[in-house]
N, C-alpha and C positions, 0 to 999 in steps of 0.2 A: 330501204336499206336493211339488209339482213343482220348487220352487226350493231344495231341500236341497242343500248342498254335498256333493259326492261326490269322494273322493280315494283315494289308494293309498299304502301304505308303500313308500318307495323307498330305494335305497342312498344313502350320503352324497355320492357323486359327486365324490370327492376322490382324488388320488394320495397315495402315502406321504409325499410332500413337502408335503402340504396345498395342492396346486394344483388348480384346478377341472378336472374330467374330463368331456369331452363335454357341456358345458353344464350339468352338475349337475342338481339336483332340478327346477329350472324347465323344463329341456329335457325331462325325463321327463314332467312334467305336460302339456306341450304335445303330446308324442308320444301320450299316452293320452287327451287331451281331459279332463283331470282338473281339478276346481276346487280341489283341496287336495292337499298331500303331507304325509306323516309321515316323520320322519327321526330317526336317532340322531346325536348330535353328537360321539360318541366311541365307543370299543369298548364294545358292550353287555355284554361279559363282563369288563370291566376297570375299574380305579379311577382312571384318569388323567383330569384335568380337560380339558374340551374346549378346542381351540385356536380362535382367531378364524377364522371362515370367510372366504375371499376373495370369496364372493358374498353376504356379509351385507347389504350395502346393497341389492342387487337383490331379495333375499328380503324385506327389510323394506319395500321400496317397491312390490313386485309385487302383482298382483291374485290370485295363488294363495295360498290360506290355508295357513299352516304350523302343523303340530303337531309337537312334539318328544316322543319316547319316552325316558324316563330309562333308564339301564342296568339290566339284569336283576339285577345283583349288589346293587343298592341295597335295603336292608331296614331302614327306620327303626323298625320294630316289634320288631326282634330284641332278645332279652334278653342277647345276647352283645355286650359292650362293644366288642370288636374288629371287630364288624360294624356296630353301631348308630352309634357315634360317627363313623367314616369315612363312613357313609351320609348322615348329616346334613350333613357338609361337602360331599360330592359333590352332594347335592340342591341346596344353595345355589349351587355352581359351575355346575351345569346350568341352574338357573333364570336366572342372570345371562346365560349364553350363549344361552338361549332368547329372552330379551328382546332381545338384540342382533340376532337374525334376525327379529324381529317375530312370534314364535310366539303363537298364540291360547291355548295351554295346553300344559302338560307332563304327560304320562301317567306315572303311577307305580303299580307293582303294590302290592297291599295288604300283602304280606309275611306273615310268620308268626313265632311264637316257638318255642323249643325244645320237644321233646316233653314234657319233665318240668316245663315252666313253665305258669303260668296265663295263658290268652289275655288276661285283663284287663290284665296288665302290658303286653302289646303294644299294646292300645288306648290305655293311658295314655302309652306312648312316642310314639304318633302325636299325641296331644293336646299333649304337650310340644314336639314338633317344630313344630306350627303355632303354639303360643304363643310360642316363641322367635322364629319368623319374624315374628310380629306385633310383638314387642318391638323387633326390629331394623328395623322399618319395612317389611319385606317387599320383594318385587321387583315387585309389581303383577301378577305372572304367575299365572293360575289353575293350581293344582295339582289334577290330575284323577286320582282313585284308581280303579283298574281292578279289577273282579272277577276272581278266579282260578279255575282249573279243578280243582285238587286240592290235596293236602297237608294234613297234620294241623295243628291249631292255627293255621289260616290266618285272617287278619283279614277277608277279603272273599270267601270261598268260599261260605258258607251265608248265606241271607238273615237269619237270626237274628244271625249274627256281624256282618254289615253293619249291622244295626240298632244293635248295641252300639257299633260304631265311629262311626256317625254321631251318636250321642248325645254323643260326645266331641269330634268335629271339625266337626260341622255349623255351629256358631256362628262358625267361622273362614272360612266361605265355601268349604269344600272342594267341588270338582266331582266328577262321577262319569262313568266310561266304562263302558258296557255292552258287553262282548265276548260275542257270541252263541255262539261255540264254547265258551268257558269256562262260560257259563251252562248250556249243553246238557250239558257234561261233568259239571257239578256237580249235575245233576238238576233244574234249574229248569224250570218250565213256560213255554215260549216263547210259548204262546198268550196268556199273561197277564203276561209278565215285565215289560213296561213299567209296568203298573199296580202290580205288586208292588214294583218298585224305587222308583217315585215315592212309594209309601206310606211308604218308609223314608227316602229321601234328599230327596224333594221335587223332584228334578231329574235329567235325563240330559243331559250336555253334549256327549257324543260317542258314536257307535256304532262299534265294531269289528265290521263285518258279515262274519263268517267262517263257512263251513260246517265240518263236522267229519268226520273219517275214521272216527270211532268211535261206538258207540251212546250213547244218552242215559244219564247217570249213570256213565259209564266212569271219570271222573276224569282222562282223558287229554287233553292239550292238543296235538292234532294237527290243524292246519287243512287244509281241503280247498277246492278251487275252489268258487265260489258255487253252481254248478249241478250239482256232482258230489260229493255227500257224503251223510251220513246225515240231514241236516236238509232237509225239503222247501223248495225255493226260494221257494214261495209264502209259507211261514211266515216266512222271513227278510225278504221284502219287507214283510210286515205289521208285523214288529217295527220295521223302518226307518220305515215310514209312521207308526206310532203314536208313536215316539220324537220324530219331527220335528226331530232334531238332525243336525249334520254327520255324514257317514259316511266312515269310512276302511276300505278293504279291506286285509286282511293275508293274502290268499289266495295260494297258490303259483301261479306262471305267469309268462309273459313279457309284454312291453308290449302285444302284440296281444290276448292273452287278457284282460288287465286293461281294455283299451279296450272290448272286447266286454261285459265285466261292467258297466262304467260305463254303456254304452249301454242294456243290458238294464234296469238299475236306473232310469235316467232315464225310460225308456218306461213301466215298471211303476208308478212313483210318480206319473207324470202321468196315468195311466189313471183 
């Protein structure tokens, strides 16, 4: 599909005083000729609620598609009350902040339970999270669960685990993000990954198109530039084409290298 949105994960573009820095994400998108941006709205390793962005109206009204990535610390599957309960609160806070900037979806990692716990408990914790959101009327924002690269007792590392998770949350309209580096690290077959995932979830809402610094099945989440990693770039292009969903690059590099990756993808998908 030649008309797929292609974007890049960018920095928040804010000073410590929450003032816009060098035009913010929209300026980065223009610099790279990107159709979309993905941003964190707060410290990805912290528990603080997002502050209102000074460019919220511009993001809301602009032509650039916005996706928000929830903080890494968030783990609604956890069997640890001191993690799960704050995670649910943080999820709601980030959902509200995402709506304020016109985000098309909020990406959340599948999370995991403690080593001694039954993963079924984590699946049920996810179900309860969506059920409570539905009872509260929801935010209207699609929550997009992302597959993960490694970790024991993970909710979305193995396809079998993803199947169990989707049996619990699929009825609530949960979305799915396919990360190619994570899938490669988990040992998924990228030549058929789109079909395999859709057989479980029925959907792919976003693709994190990332190469990997490590061999297949390594369990390591180390992204590489699109054309400089262990995954053949032709295979990545075919995953993107088959998915037919918006694409966000989370590859290392500067604006020039990301602009080149976007140009390469546009040409390859149009061929």
